[in-house]
PAKOLPA-44884 format. One line per 3 residues: number of its first residue (from 1); their letters; for each residue x, y, z of C-alpha. Coordinates in nm, 4 decimals. Each point is the difference from the previous one (the first is absolute). Example, Ala and Ser with C-alpha at 12.3 -4.5 7.8 and 13.67 -1.06 7.14 Angstrom:
BEGIN
1) AS) 1.2300,-0.4500,0.7800; 0.1370,0.3440,-0.0660
end
This chain:
BEGIN
1) MNE) 1.2250,1.7851,2.4038; 0.0242,0.1309,0.3567; -0.2905,0.0543,0.2394
4) KQA) -0.0274,0.3728,-0.0704; -0.0116,-0.0535,-0.3762; -0.2595,-0.2757,0.0390
7) QKV) -0.2197,0.2304,0.2106; 0.0129,0.2684,-0.2704; -0.1039,-0.2523,-0.2642
10) FEK) -0.2810,-0.1247,0.2227; -0.1339,0.3526,0.0564; 0.0243,0.0817,-0.3705
13) YNP) -0.2287,-0.2872,-0.1045; -0.2103,-0.0096,0.3189; -0.0657,0.3683,0.0741
16) AEA) -0.1996,0.0565,0.3184; -0.1554,0.3143,-0.1506; -0.1666,-0.2144,-0.2687
19) VIR) -0.2158,-0.1852,0.2536; -0.3729,0.0664,-0.0366; -0.3084,-0.1425,0.1646
22) CPN) -0.1235,-0.3263,-0.1396; -0.2619,0.0837,-0.2672; -0.3561,-0.0735,0.1045
25) GRA) -0.0934,-0.3660,-0.0411; 0.3543,-0.1164,-0.0878; 0.1047,-0.1231,0.3464
28) PVR) -0.0795,-0.3665,-0.0835; 0.2038,0.0329,-0.3205; 0.2918,0.1446,0.1973
31) KML) -0.0134,-0.2902,0.2436; 0.0036,-0.2537,-0.2831; 0.2727,0.1885,-0.1886
34) DTY) 0.2142,-0.0043,0.3126; -0.0473,-0.3755,0.0176; 0.1037,-0.0368,-0.3643
37) ARV) 0.3059,0.2200,0.0549; 0.0996,-0.2098,0.3027; -0.0409,-0.3204,-0.2021
40) AMN) 0.2085,0.1444,-0.2829; 0.2763,0.0974,0.2415; 0.0142,-0.3499,0.1470
43) LYG) -0.0008,-0.1692,-0.3399; 0.2037,0.2404,-0.2124; 0.1766,0.2598,0.2151
46) VIS) -0.0627,0.2651,-0.2665; -0.2827,0.0545,-0.2469; -0.0991,0.2825,-0.2294
49) RAE) -0.3185,0.1841,0.0885; -0.1349,-0.0830,-0.3458; 0.0447,-0.3746,0.0563
52) LVE) -0.1584,0.0179,0.3438; -0.3011,0.1727,-0.1558; -0.0205,-0.2689,-0.2708
55) IFN) -0.0003,-0.2803,0.2588; -0.2523,0.1784,0.2234; -0.2396,0.0831,-0.2842
58) RQN) 0.0282,-0.3504,-0.1407; -0.1039,-0.1587,0.3291; -0.2594,0.2492,0.1282
61) TEQ) -0.3286,0.1480,-0.1178; 0.0912,0.3342,0.1561; 0.2591,0.1651,-0.2221
64) TSI) 0.2851,0.2398,0.0742; 0.2645,0.2022,-0.1847; 0.3691,0.0853,0.0296
67) AEV) -0.0810,0.3469,0.1332; -0.2444,-0.1349,0.2594; 0.2545,-0.2535,0.1257
70) FTL) 0.2274,0.2891,0.0965; -0.2839,0.1989,0.1600; -0.1327,-0.2902,0.2056
73) LLP) 0.3249,-0.1671,0.1027; 0.2260,0.2986,0.0694; -0.1373,0.0558,0.3545
76) IAL) 0.0484,-0.3696,0.0781; 0.3526,0.0052,-0.1415; 0.0907,0.2976,0.2195
79) KRK) -0.1601,-0.1417,0.3146; 0.0922,-0.3673,-0.0098; 0.2963,-0.0046,-0.2402
82) WYC) -0.0693,-0.3589,-0.1001; 0.0597,0.1264,-0.3527; 0.0554,0.3329,-0.1699
85) FYK) -0.0115,0.1633,-0.3403; 0.3181,0.0269,-0.2058; -0.0119,0.1433,-0.3532
88) EYI) -0.2805,-0.1931,-0.1714; 0.0401,-0.2930,0.2407; -0.1144,-0.1139,0.3424
91) VHY) 0.2876,-0.1550,0.1986; 0.0351,-0.2156,0.3130; 0.1009,0.1530,0.3314
94) FLI) 0.3289,-0.1971,-0.0192; 0.1010,0.2419,-0.2767; -0.1005,0.3298,0.1612
97) DDF) 0.3428,0.0494,0.1613; 0.1838,-0.0400,-0.3310; -0.1808,0.0648,-0.3270
100) DEA) 0.3038,-0.1232,-0.1914; -0.1232,-0.3423,0.1158; -0.3386,0.0753,-0.1555
103) EYW) 0.1764,0.0738,-0.3293; 0.1851,-0.3287,0.0355; -0.3237,-0.2001,0.0283
106) IRK) -0.1696,0.1890,-0.2817; 0.2979,-0.0746,-0.2215; 0.0276,-0.3643,0.1071
109) QGD) -0.3699,-0.0719,-0.0525; 0.0169,0.1526,-0.3456; -0.2494,-0.1377,-0.2505
112) KPR) -0.0712,-0.3300,0.1774; -0.3626,-0.1150,0.0164; -0.1842,0.0709,0.3252
115) YIP) -0.1593,-0.2663,0.2190; -0.3651,0.0991,0.0506; -0.2200,-0.2740,0.1488
118) EKE) -0.3773,0.0237,0.0188; -0.1360,0.2491,0.2523; -0.0608,-0.2450,0.2838
121) DFL) 0.3558,-0.1335,-0.0152; 0.1500,0.3423,-0.0755; -0.1406,0.1535,0.3181
124) KFW) 0.1476,-0.2766,0.2150; 0.3363,0.1696,-0.0490; -0.1193,0.2946,0.2108
127) NQH) 0.1634,-0.1962,0.2825; 0.3736,0.0469,-0.0575; 0.0624,-0.3467,0.1468
130) YEC) -0.2502,-0.1804,-0.2231; 0.1362,-0.2804,-0.2145; -0.1686,-0.2741,-0.1986
133) QSQ) 0.0185,-0.3572,0.1238; 0.2738,-0.1093,-0.2410; 0.2266,0.2924,0.0945
136) YSF) -0.0633,-0.0683,0.3693; 0.0923,-0.3664,-0.0371; 0.3358,0.0760,-0.1636
139) WNK) 0.0982,0.2462,0.2727; -0.1274,-0.2332,0.2714; 0.2536,-0.2583,-0.1171
142) IFD) 0.2751,0.2521,0.0719; -0.1398,0.0732,0.3456; -0.0145,-0.3718,0.0777
145) FAR) 0.3595,-0.0297,-0.1217; 0.1076,0.2901,0.2290; -0.1664,-0.1530,0.3059
148) EEW) 0.1731,-0.3291,-0.0750; 0.3384,0.1631,-0.0665; -0.0023,0.2351,0.2983
151) PNN) -0.2315,-0.1540,0.2648; -0.0797,0.2104,0.3063; 0.1436,0.3115,-0.1646
154) NKI) -0.2489,0.2871,0.0265; 0.1902,0.1976,-0.2624; -0.1471,-0.2154,-0.2759
157) YQF) -0.3344,0.1829,0.0145; 0.1543,0.3388,-0.0739; 0.2405,-0.1624,-0.2427
160) FGE) -0.2874,-0.1609,-0.1880; -0.1906,0.3294,-0.0137; 0.2928,0.1826,-0.1589
163) LKG) 0.0718,-0.2905,-0.2314; -0.3596,-0.0041,-0.1179; 0.0126,0.3726,-0.0737
166) LPA) 0.3120,-0.0439,-0.2100; -0.1637,-0.0718,-0.3394; -0.2025,0.3229,0.0195
169) IRT) 0.3124,0.2167,0.0150; 0.2715,-0.2134,-0.1630; 0.0221,-0.2198,-0.3072
172) DVR) 0.2842,-0.2304,0.1084; -0.0540,-0.2700,0.2631; 0.3727,0.0083,0.0773
175) DAA) -0.0733,0.3113,0.2074; -0.1365,-0.2468,0.2559; 0.3586,-0.0756,0.0998
178) GIL) 0.0247,0.3489,0.1492; -0.3144,-0.0607,0.2064; 0.1438,-0.3268,0.1301
181) DAF) 0.3135,0.1841,0.1082; -0.1997,0.2820,0.1616; -0.1784,-0.2489,0.2280
184) GLV) 0.3082,-0.2099,0.0654; -0.1598,-0.3075,-0.1557; 0.2341,-0.2616,-0.1490
187) LRN) -0.1104,-0.2937,-0.2144; 0.1451,-0.3205,0.1390; 0.1534,-0.1333,-0.3229
190) EKR) 0.0196,0.0546,-0.3739; -0.2859,-0.2397,-0.0750; -0.2330,0.1871,0.2375
193) AQT) 0.1095,0.3292,-0.1532; -0.0883,-0.1302,-0.3458; -0.3408,-0.1159,0.1254
196) FFN) -0.0643,0.3409,0.1564; 0.0827,0.1956,-0.3144; -0.1985,-0.2417,-0.2175
199) LLA) -0.3054,0.0513,0.2210; 0.0545,0.3747,-0.0086; 0.0265,0.0053,-0.3798
202) EAH) -0.3178,-0.2072,-0.0289; -0.1883,0.2352,0.2340; 0.1351,0.3051,-0.1846
205) NNT) -0.1185,-0.1394,-0.3357; -0.3512,-0.0411,0.1415; -0.0227,0.3397,0.1717
208) RLW) -0.1842,0.3010,-0.1414; 0.2633,0.2636,-0.0632; -0.0020,0.3744,-0.0503
211) INK) 0.2584,-0.0357,-0.2733; -0.2434,-0.2212,-0.1967; -0.2993,0.2283,0.0631
214) GYT) -0.1551,-0.2598,0.2260; 0.0762,-0.3137,-0.1998; 0.2157,-0.2761,0.1401
217) PLE) 0.3182,-0.0745,-0.1981; -0.1463,-0.3340,-0.1096; -0.3284,0.1592,-0.1137
220) LHE) 0.1825,0.2665,-0.1978; 0.2215,-0.2639,-0.1592; -0.3073,-0.1930,-0.1173
223) IMK) -0.1606,0.3190,-0.1341; 0.3111,0.0850,-0.1981; 0.0252,-0.3553,-0.1305
226) GLR) -0.3673,0.0008,-0.1021; 0.0368,0.3386,-0.1631; 0.2880,-0.1188,-0.2127
229) AKN) -0.2162,-0.2900,-0.1148; -0.2934,0.2319,-0.0754; 0.2202,0.2363,-0.1889
232) DPP) 0.1191,-0.2539,-0.2508; -0.1651,0.1984,-0.2748; -0.3287,-0.1379,-0.1213
235) EIV) -0.0259,0.0063,-0.3699; -0.1210,0.3554,-0.0003; -0.0727,0.2621,-0.1327
238) MQE) 0.1380,0.2318,-0.2567; 0.2535,-0.1210,-0.2481; 0.3494,0.1317,-0.0432
241) RKK) 0.0401,0.2786,-0.2514; 0.1705,-0.1431,-0.3063; 0.2041,0.1955,-0.2461
244) IGL) -0.1849,-0.0009,-0.3296; 0.1524,0.1296,-0.3222; -0.1993,0.2691,-0.1795
247) NDP) -0.0284,-0.2199,-0.3083; -0.0730,-0.3205,0.1895; -0.3497,-0.1494,-0.0230
250) CPC) -0.2184,0.1528,0.2710; -0.0394,-0.2442,0.2918; -0.3772,0.0646,0.0101
253) GSG) -0.0378,-0.2193,-0.3083; -0.1457,0.2655,-0.2306; 0.2434,-0.0889,-0.2788
256) KKY) 0.1256,0.3596,-0.0126; 0.3497,0.1189,0.0809; 0.0431,0.1080,0.3627
259) KKC) 0.0694,0.3625,-0.0985; -0.3335,0.0132,-0.1841; -0.2011,-0.1650,0.2759
262) CRL) 0.0485,-0.0193,0.3795; 0.3041,0.2263,-0.0099; -0.2363,0.2877,-0.0823
265) VVE) -0.1980,-0.0727,0.3172; 0.3158,-0.0210,0.2094; 0.1387,0.3271,-0.1350
268) SET) -0.3232,0.1935,0.0476; 0.0042,-0.0649,0.3794; -0.3752,0.0658,0.0066
271) AQL) -0.0934,-0.3619,0.0715; 0.1418,0.0299,0.3508; -0.0259,0.2293,0.2998
274) SRS) 0.1993,0.3192,0.0107; 0.3061,0.0056,0.2224; -0.1807,0.1822,0.2813
277) ECT) -0.3005,-0.2343,-0.0271; 0.2335,-0.3010,0.0077; 0.1626,0.1311,0.3193
280) LFY) -0.3409,0.0622,0.1581; -0.1129,-0.3536,-0.0808; 0.3073,-0.1724,0.1404
283) ETW) 0.0226,0.2145,0.3134; -0.3652,-0.0816,0.0737; 0.0410,-0.3673,-0.0916
286) YGL) 0.3154,-0.0519,0.2064; -0.1549,0.1822,0.2937; -0.2902,-0.2463,-0.0052
289) LGF) 0.2231,-0.3070,-0.0368; 0.2282,0.1347,0.2719; -0.2962,0.0206,0.2370
292) INA) -0.0995,-0.3598,-0.0764; 0.3576,-0.1125,0.0562; 0.0102,0.1800,0.3349
295) QRK) -0.3043,-0.2044,0.1056; 0.0846,-0.3374,-0.1544; 0.3818,0.0054,0.0278
298) VIP) 0.0619,-0.1516,-0.3421; 0.3189,0.1900,-0.0790; 0.2644,0.0670,0.2689
301) AII) 0.0231,0.3629,-0.1086; -0.1949,0.3230,0.0171; -0.1536,0.0741,-0.3391
304) KPI) 0.0116,0.3730,-0.0489; -0.2414,0.1839,-0.2336; 0.2737,0.1071,-0.2384
307) YPN) 0.0602,-0.0477,-0.3708; 0.2156,-0.1640,-0.1133; -0.0110,-0.2490,0.2856
310) PIG) 0.2969,-0.2169,0.1073; -0.2234,-0.2995,0.0851; -0.0126,-0.2551,-0.2803
313) DAP) -0.3040,-0.1066,-0.2020; -0.0326,-0.3523,0.1429; -0.0605,0.0923,0.3673
316) MYV) -0.2294,0.2847,-0.1085; -0.1995,-0.2519,-0.2022; -0.0668,-0.2043,0.3162
319) LRE) -0.1446,0.3109,0.1689; -0.2040,0.0807,-0.3107; -0.1599,-0.3452,0.0188
322) ILW) -0.0878,0.0580,0.3667; -0.1613,0.3315,-0.0929; -0.2279,-0.1340,-0.2706
325) ENP) -0.1010,-0.2995,0.2108; -0.1565,0.2563,0.2336; -0.0272,0.3553,-0.1410
328) KWI) -0.1209,0.1117,0.3445; 0.3684,0.0676,0.0647; -0.0560,0.3285,-0.1824
331) DDY) -0.2673,0.1007,0.2533; 0.2339,-0.0884,0.2862; 0.2811,0.2022,-0.1540
334) LRV) -0.2200,0.3045,-0.0557; -0.1072,-0.0057,0.3649; 0.3541,0.0426,0.1304
337) AIL) 0.1972,0.1670,-0.2787; 0.0473,0.3736,-0.0235; -0.0045,0.0636,-0.3749
340) PSE) -0.0584,0.2867,-0.2399; -0.3475,0.0138,-0.1504; 0.1105,-0.1181,-0.3454
343) KVE) 0.1370,-0.3246,0.1465; -0.3082,-0.0488,0.2176; -0.2296,0.0367,-0.3010
346) LLK) 0.2180,-0.2321,-0.2051; -0.0121,-0.2716,0.2671; -0.3755,0.0378,0.0400
349) SWR) -0.0457,-0.0434,-0.3746; 0.2148,-0.3144,0.0031; -0.2084,-0.1435,0.2815
352) AHH) -0.3269,0.0718,-0.1753; 0.0846,-0.0638,-0.3651; 0.2906,-0.2447,-0.0337
355) KKG) -0.0600,-0.2747,-0.2524; 0.1822,-0.3306,0.0482; -0.0106,-0.2689,-0.2643
358) TFF) 0.1259,-0.1575,-0.3198; 0.0396,0.2283,-0.3010; 0.1317,-0.0097,-0.3564
361) VVD) 0.2206,0.2668,-0.1539; -0.1244,0.0237,-0.3589; 0.1425,0.3256,-0.1392
364) YKP) 0.2135,0.3046,0.0726; -0.1102,0.3579,-0.0629; 0.1979,0.3233,0.0455
367) DYA) -0.1911,0.0791,0.3237; -0.0415,-0.3462,0.1562; 0.0145,-0.3748,-0.0381
370) VIL) -0.3278,-0.1548,-0.1093; -0.0989,-0.2736,0.2435; -0.2954,-0.2329,-0.0356
373) GSN) -0.1799,-0.0910,0.3210; -0.3501,-0.0273,0.1368; -0.2390,0.2144,0.2005
376) AQK) -0.1983,-0.0990,0.3090; -0.2550,-0.1721,-0.2228; 0.2751,-0.2125,-0.1637
379) EDR) -0.0393,0.1874,-0.3276; 0.3084,0.0658,-0.2121; 0.1296,0.3537,0.0302
382) VFG) 0.3078,0.1873,-0.1191; 0.2187,0.1944,0.2430; 0.2601,0.2592,-0.0904
385) VKG) 0.2817,-0.0562,0.2505; 0.3037,0.2202,0.0423; 0.3379,-0.1219,0.1112
388) ISR) 0.1586,0.1479,0.3113; 0.3666,0.0759,-0.0613; -0.0117,-0.1324,-0.3567
391) SLA) -0.2636,-0.1056,-0.2472; -0.1290,-0.3565,-0.0064; 0.1259,-0.0298,-0.3576
394) DAM) 0.3514,0.0575,0.1322; -0.0511,-0.2195,0.3059; -0.1585,-0.3062,-0.1571
397) QRE) 0.1921,-0.0401,-0.3302; -0.1918,-0.3119,-0.0977; -0.2269,-0.1042,-0.2804
400) LPI) -0.3622,0.1019,0.0463; -0.2408,-0.1030,0.1389; 0.1543,-0.0442,0.3453
403) MLE) -0.1884,-0.1664,0.2825; 0.0799,0.1443,0.3416; -0.1208,0.0375,0.3557
406) TVL) 0.0122,0.3379,0.1657; -0.1979,0.2531,0.1999; -0.1228,0.3056,-0.1881
409) LPF) -0.0079,0.3181,0.2049; -0.1520,0.3432,-0.0506; 0.2429,0.2892,-0.0142
412) GDK) -0.2198,0.3060,-0.0232; -0.1528,-0.0107,-0.3467; 0.2425,-0.2710,-0.1150
415) IIY) 0.0326,-0.3757,0.0449; 0.3302,-0.1518,0.1068; 0.0895,-0.3294,0.1680
418) DSY) 0.1566,-0.0795,0.3363; 0.3550,-0.0251,-0.1433; -0.0135,-0.3811,-0.0321
421) MAS) -0.1156,-0.2002,-0.2989; 0.0369,-0.3769,-0.0005; 0.0047,-0.0840,-0.3680
424) KPI) -0.0860,-0.3533,-0.0999; 0.2452,-0.1660,-0.2417; -0.2787,-0.1048,-0.2336
427) GFA) 0.0101,0.0352,-0.3782; -0.3210,0.0227,-0.2008; -0.0651,-0.1688,-0.3342
430) EGA) -0.1528,0.1905,-0.2932; -0.3514,-0.1197,0.0810; 0.0293,0.1274,0.3574
433) KRA) 0.1414,0.3291,-0.1230; -0.2979,0.0460,-0.2309; -0.2339,-0.0733,0.2916
436) FGE) 0.1758,0.2670,0.2074; -0.0345,0.2371,-0.2937; -0.3764,-0.0560,-0.0068
439) MYA) -0.0308,0.0420,0.3769; 0.2011,0.3205,-0.0209; -0.2131,0.1366,-0.2834
442) NAL) -0.3254,-0.0784,0.1805; 0.1205,0.1474,0.3287; 0.1260,0.3087,-0.1807
445) EHG) -0.3577,0.0865,-0.0900; -0.0378,0.1106,0.3638; 0.3059,0.2207,-0.0304
448) VIT) 0.3362,-0.0147,0.1765; -0.0322,0.0334,0.3772; 0.2729,0.2401,0.1194
451) SLE) -0.1243,0.0640,0.3552; -0.1122,-0.2413,0.2722; -0.1710,0.2644,0.2143
end
């Protein structure tokens, strides 16, 4: 991209005619937003406006929005050009002369997790030369090496400055050979050359890089290694769908043939959400988990609110556990997300009325699975729970009663669950089954609860 093309792109996304006066009372917010944008440029090189808003709102009482970021920062971008807007991103001034480079960094960063320290440490990166003590010590070893290798050579200061900037714009330490040549610096022997490149590799691996969204290569390696360990699937959740012959005994243990029992529930498709309801649930659910992942960096990918979702069940389960350890995540998400009203109301109902605990599936009806649980007073109650994409009769395929742990959620005037059920591999003897039957009958006197709101 030549200079003229770059200027056209800059003017397209940073139009001078869009500048307006700072809204009354928002000057302090603009000042802080500018600081956050500067920090993001130093740490990441590029960042989406949405992610900048998430970080800002997470760390500050005063809140902002994607639209306000553009309104408040556009005049600063035009005046100082420390950063500018490009598509839905904010990009570093290094990239203003060639937006193809911006595309390169966006592509290279991809779905990696983002390094976001606590506010006090985050704001230290406002200084483009700031580095933590460990990073400083690794680079200082190289400077000491240079002074020893080329004593009384004033070129080493400029050489060191360019060398230190190398990881931010390149991913291969071998590019350092070109910098050595440019300054006419020659390593005295092969052993010294090996020492130099070893020191450089060590410093590179401990340097916060744009390409890693602020993580050092070693940090990102440990995150990926830990994630692989976390994602060894826990013994979750829903069981595999098994092929059952129409004349086979029904897996629920009723003694009837499958075609005369649970097959009728499966075929009716009334014990589960409709297709549109299923899509609404998962888009809302994945949006929430994606927000948590953006904050906690559990999965090195961006979880998009789409159904079906390419991210597997095991990593999603880790995020689900984080959510229910602290349901306040829903409040945080609602503060920053721009969502249609039906998703907002759904999330609010989950926050207010979710029910986490141990339950027992005791029967299947055409409209829901019958689940035995307890109310706030620890009294036995019966809940009518619908499946999401398929009925629980089709999902579980085990002899009743089934003991499981899950989180029941309201879905309008229905009850569903949060897409995960950890069933316990426990069989019940006849005496226990009779006891469940009595509990079920007694609880049924209060009716079947089909709404949590």
